[in-house]
C-alpha positions in Angstrom: -30.9 -144.8 85.4 -30.4 -147.6 82.8 -28.8 -149.8 85.5 -31.7 -149.3 87.9 -34.3 -150.0 85.2 -32.5 -153.3 84.2 -32.1 -154.3 87.9 -35.8 -153.8 88.4 -36.7 -155.7 85.3 -34.6 -158.5 86.3 -35.9 -158.8 89.9 -39.6 -158.8 88.5 -38.5 -161.7 86.2 -36.9 -163.6 89.0 -40.0 -163.2 91.3 -42.4 -164.1 88.5 -40.3 -167.3 87.5 -40.2 -168.2 91.4 -43.9 -167.8 91.5 -44.5 -170.0 88.6 -42.0 -172.7 89.9 -43.9 -172.6 93.3 -47.1 -173.1 91.6 -45.9 -176.1 89.5 -44.1 -177.6 92.5 -47.1 -176.9 94.7 -49.6 -178.8 92.6 -48.8 -182.0 94.4 -49.6 -182.0 98.2 -47.7 -184.9 99.6 -48.2 -187.2 102.8 -45.7 -189.6 104.4 -46.6 -193.2 104.2 -44.9 -195.9 106.2 -44.2 -199.3 104.9 -42.6 -202.5 106.2 -39.6 -203.9 104.1 -39.4 -207.6 104.7 -35.9 -209.0 105.6 -33.6 -209.9 102.7 -32.7 -213.2 104.3 -35.2 -215.0 106.5 -33.4 -216.5 109.5 -35.6 -219.6 109.8 -35.7 -220.9 113.4 -34.2 -218.0 115.1 -36.1 -215.7 117.5 -33.6 -215.1 120.1 -30.3 -213.7 118.6 -27.1 -213.2 120.4 -24.8 -210.4 118.9 -21.1 -211.3 119.3 -18.2 -209.0 119.0 -17.2 -207.7 115.5 -13.6 -208.1 114.6 -11.5 -205.2 113.2 -10.3 -201.8 114.2 -13.7 -200.4 113.7 -15.6 -203.6 114.6 -17.0 -202.3 117.9 -18.3 -199.2 116.2 -20.1 -200.9 113.7 -21.4 -203.7 116.1 -22.7 -200.9 118.5 -24.5 -199.1 115.8 -26.0 -202.4 114.4 -27.0 -203.7 117.9 -28.9 -200.4 118.7 -30.8 -200.4 115.4 -31.7 -203.9 115.7 -33.0 -203.3 119.1 -35.2 -200.4 117.8 -36.7 -202.8 115.1 -37.7 -205.2 117.8 -38.0 -208.2 115.6 -35.7 -210.5 117.5 -35.2 -211.1 121.2 -31.7 -209.7 121.6 -28.8 -210.9 123.7 -25.9 -208.5 124.1 -22.7 -210.3 124.6 -20.4 -207.4 124.6 -19.6 -207.9 128.4 -19.2 -211.6 128.2 -15.4 -211.9 128.2 -15.5 -215.8 127.6 -16.7 -214.8 124.2 -13.6 -212.9 123.2 -11.9 -215.9 121.6 -15.0 -216.6 119.4 -13.6 -215.2 116.1 -15.3 -214.5 112.8 -13.6 -217.3 110.8 -14.3 -219.9 113.4 -17.8 -219.3 114.5 -19.0 -222.9 113.7 -15.8 -224.5 115.5 -17.3 -227.1 117.9 -14.9 -226.0 120.5 -16.9 -222.8 121.0 -20.2 -224.4 121.4 -20.3 -224.6 125.3 -20.0 -220.8 125.5 -22.4 -220.1 122.7 -25.1 -222.5 124.0 -24.7 -220.9 127.4 -26.3 -217.8 126.0 -29.6 -219.8 125.7 -30.1 -218.2 122.0 -31.5 -219.7 118.8 -28.5 -218.3 117.0 -25.6 -215.7 117.1 -24.3 -213.2 114.6 -20.8 -212.1 114.2 -19.0 -209.9 111.9 -15.5 -208.7 110.6 -15.0 -204.9 109.7 -12.3 -203.6 107.4 -11.9 -199.9 106.7 -9.8 -197.6 104.7 -9.6 -193.8 104.3 -7.4 -191.5 102.3 -7.1 -187.9 101.4 -5.8 -186.8 98.1 -4.5 -183.3 97.8 -4.4 -181.3 94.6 -5.3 -178.0 93.2 -7.8 -176.7 90.4 -7.3 -173.9 88.1 -10.2 -171.6 88.8 -11.3 -168.5 86.9 -11.3 -165.3 89.0 -11.7 -161.6 88.6 -9.0 -159.3 89.5 -8.4 -155.6 89.2 -6.3 -154.2 86.3 -5.4 -150.9 88.3 -7.2 -149.0 85.5 -10.6 -147.2 85.7 -13.4 -146.1 83.5 -16.5 -143.8 84.3 -19.6 -145.5 85.4 -22.9 -145.5 87.5 -23.3 -147.2 90.8 -26.8 -148.8 91.5 -28.0 -145.3 92.9 -27.3 -143.7 89.3 -24.4 -141.8 90.6 -21.3 -141.3 88.5 -18.3 -143.1 89.8 -14.9 -144.5 88.9 -15.1 -148.2 88.3 -12.0 -150.4 88.2 -11.6 -152.5 85.1 -11.4 -156.1 85.9 -9.9 -158.9 84.0 -10.4 -162.8 84.2 -7.3 -164.9 85.3 -6.6 -168.5 86.3 -5.3 -169.2 89.8 -4.7 -172.4 91.6 -7.1 -173.3 94.4 -6.2 -176.2 96.6 -8.6 -179.1 97.2 -8.9 -182.3 99.3 -10.6 -185.4 98.0 -11.8 -187.6 100.9 -12.0 -191.4 99.8 -13.1 -193.9 102.4 -14.6 -197.3 102.4 -16.0 -199.6 105.2 -16.9 -203.2 104.6 -18.7 -205.5 107.0 -18.7 -209.3 106.4 -21.3 -211.1 108.6 -22.2 -214.7 109.5 -25.3 -216.2 111.2 -24.9 -219.3 113.2 -28.0 -221.5 114.1 -27.4 -223.1 117.4 -30.1 -225.6 116.8 -28.7 -227.0 113.7 -25.1 -226.2 114.4 -24.8 -224.7 110.9 -24.1 -221.3 109.4 -27.4 -220.4 107.8 -26.5 -216.8 106.4 -23.6 -214.9 105.2 -23.1 -211.5 103.5 -21.3 -208.3 103.0 -22.1 -204.7 103.4 -19.8 -202.2 101.8 -20.3 -198.3 102.2 -18.2 -195.8 100.2 -17.3 -192.1 100.7 -16.0 -189.9 98.0 -16.2 -186.1 98.4 -14.3 -183.2 97.2 -13.7 -180.2 99.3 -12.1 -177.0 98.1 -10.9 -176.3 94.4 -13.7 -175.3 92.2 -16.2 -175.8 95.1 -14.3 -173.6 97.4 -17.2 -171.1 97.7 -19.8 -170.2 100.5 -22.7 -171.7 98.8 -21.2 -175.2 97.9 -20.8 -176.4 101.5 -17.8 -178.1 100.3 -15.0 -175.7 101.3 -11.8 -177.3 102.9 -12.8 -175.9 106.1 -16.0 -178.1 105.9 -13.7 -181.3 105.7 -14.8 -183.6 108.5 -12.3 -185.4 110.8 -11.5 -188.9 109.6 -13.3 -190.8 112.5 -16.4 -188.7 111.7 -16.3 -190.0 108.1 -15.9 -193.5 109.4 -18.8 -193.0 112.0 -20.9 -192.0 109.2 -20.2 -195.0 107.2 -20.7 -197.2 110.2 -24.1 -195.8 110.7 -25.0 -196.4 107.2 -23.6 -199.9 107.4 -25.8 -200.6 110.6 -29.0 -199.7 108.7 -28.1 -201.9 105.7 -27.1 -204.9 107.9 -30.3 -204.6 109.9 -32.4 -204.8 106.6 -30.4 -207.9 105.6 -31.8 -209.9 108.5 -34.8 -208.1 110.0 -38.0 -206.4 108.6 -37.6 -202.6 108.7 -39.9 -199.7 108.6 -39.1 -197.2 105.8 -41.0 -193.8 105.0 -42.1 -192.7 101.6 -43.4 -189.5 100.4 -46.5 -189.8 98.2 -48.4 -187.1 96.4 -52.0 -186.5 96.3 -54.0 -185.4 93.2 -56.5 -182.5 93.7 -57.6 -182.7 89.9 -56.0 -179.4 89.0 -53.4 -178.8 86.5 -49.8 -177.0 87.4 -51.3 -175.9 90.7 -54.2 -174.3 89.1 -57.9 -175.1 89.7 -58.8 -178.5 91.3 -61.8 -180.2 92.8 -63.3 -178.5 95.8 -64.4 -181.8 97.4 -61.2 -183.5 96.6 -59.2 -180.8 98.2 -61.3 -181.0 101.2 -60.5 -184.7 101.5 -56.8 -184.1 101.1 -56.9 -181.6 104.0 -58.5 -184.5 106.2 -55.9 -186.9 105.1 -53.1 -184.5 105.9 -54.4 -184.5 109.5 -54.3 -188.1 109.6 -58.2 -188.4 109.4 -58.2 -191.0 106.6 -61.7 -192.3 107.2 -63.1 -188.9 106.8 -61.0 -188.5 103.5 -62.2 -191.8 102.3 -65.9 -191.0 102.9 -65.4 -187.6 101.0 -63.8 -189.2 97.9 -66.2 -192.1 97.8 -69.0 -189.4 97.7 -67.2 -187.7 94.7 -67.2 -190.9 92.9 -71.0 -191.4 93.5 -71.7 -188.1 91.6 -68.7 -188.4 89.3 -68.0 -192.0 88.5 -65.1 -191.3 86.2 -63.1 -188.9 88.6 -59.6 -190.3 88.2 -58.3 -188.1 91.0 -60.7 -189.4 93.6 -59.9 -193.0 92.7 -56.1 -192.2 93.0 -56.4 -190.4 96.4 -58.6 -193.5 97.5 -55.6 -195.7 96.6 -53.3 -193.3 98.6 -55.6 -193.7 101.7 -55.6 -197.5 101.4 -51.9 -197.7 100.7 -51.3 -195.7 104.0 -53.3 -198.5 106.0 -50.7 -200.9 104.9 -52.3 -204.4 105.4 -52.2 -206.8 102.6 -55.9 -206.4 102.0 -55.6 -202.6 102.0 -52.8 -202.8 99.6 -54.7 -204.7 97.1 -57.7 -202.3 97.5 -55.0 -199.5 96.8 -53.9 -201.1 93.6 -57.5 -201.7 92.5 -58.1 -197.9 93.0 -54.9 -196.9 91.1 -56.1 -199.1 88.2 -59.4 -197.4 88.1 -57.6 -194.1 88.1 -55.5 -195.1 85.0 -58.6 -196.2 83.3 -60.1 -192.7 83.7 -57.1 -190.5 83.6 -53.8 -192.4 82.5 -51.4 -190.0 84.3 -47.7 -191.1 84.9 -48.5 -190.4 88.7 -51.1 -193.3 88.5 -48.9 -195.6 86.6 -46.1 -195.1 89.2 -48.6 -195.8 91.8 -49.7 -199.2 90.3 -46.0 -200.2 90.2 -45.3 -199.2 93.8 -48.5 -201.0 95.0 -47.4 -204.1 93.2 -44.1 -204.1 94.9 -45.6 -203.4 98.2 -48.0 -206.3 98.0 -45.1 -208.6 97.1 -43.2 -207.4 100.2 -46.1 -207.5 102.4 -46.7 -211.2 101.6 -43.0 -211.9 102.3 -43.2 -210.0 105.6 -46.3 -211.8 106.8 -44.8 -215.1 106.0 -41.8 -214.2 108.2 -43.8 -213.0 111.1 -45.8 -216.2 111.0 -42.7 -218.3 110.9 -41.5 -216.3 113.9 -44.7 -216.8 115.9 -44.2 -220.6 115.6 -40.6 -220.6 117.2 -40.7 -221.1 121.0 -39.0 -218.4 123.1 -35.6 -219.3 124.6 -35.6 -218.7 128.4 -32.3 -216.9 129.6 -31.5 -219.2 132.5 -28.0 -217.8 133.1 -26.8 -214.1 134.1 -24.8 -213.7 130.8 -25.8 -211.0 128.6 -28.6 -208.4 128.7 -32.1 -209.2 127.3 -33.3 -206.1 125.4 -36.7 -207.3 124.0 
């Protein structure tokens, strides 16, 4: 009977704790906001870009991932040179060699990008000493969960070796961008992605997801690193869209209470009806000019629109929220808005520069125009 009472008490405690945790974590309804991150390196004068072959054993894997992601972004007019055999001799270290200019100029591109990929992967084997329970062969009287008297084996703690494998891998891509107009290399860089995961040993249990049986094939690990590298490579030379999760503020505390009209505005915003949400929160401010949550949510609304003008409005609303509420949520929002304004200005400059560049006409049959 004692065991059943204790089990029931523990269950109630766990359920209550889960409820409190849900209330605390549920106090912030969130929305997804998209933003444009400007290219780290502005490729001035390049609108049409030819992607050459990448050197190295995994060069084609990285090149393919990079090309596909760059095509999705649609910042450049892309020319795929993968099927142009004449370009096989154009190698990474000699991209600016004058001997290759005739083949490169035949692409009718503003510039070309090439790369060199080096990879390393290694599995280290070992074992951990893990505490386990084992039977002693001796028994004592006790009760099961139903209160019935049974014989229970006395257990003891022992250390046993459990095998593990540590997968360590790295993939590095060096890249160069060559401007066919100026005949100069205008951008160089390096992207390195690492993998270091332990499978088995102390993690050899069902809940960890890191059992030895879950160790991926080596090519799967390298493919994962290739995909990550491609994302980073694209962000180096092209603006990219990223998604951020941003919290609303309903005016309540720890998920309790909250302002009725502010919550109504949040419901509209969650459905993408930002104009209706803005109207509701503006009406709240008309009757409650010091309502920090309303100012903050207006900031989220303008931030979601994303233009430079809207981002500046967003920052202004966040500052008003701080003057009336001074929450960490509001201060973080101001810092985020400042960073977005800086990035948006840089992005707008890159787009304006791109619009001024005349489009190259692909007069030949080489390559495949994607965008």
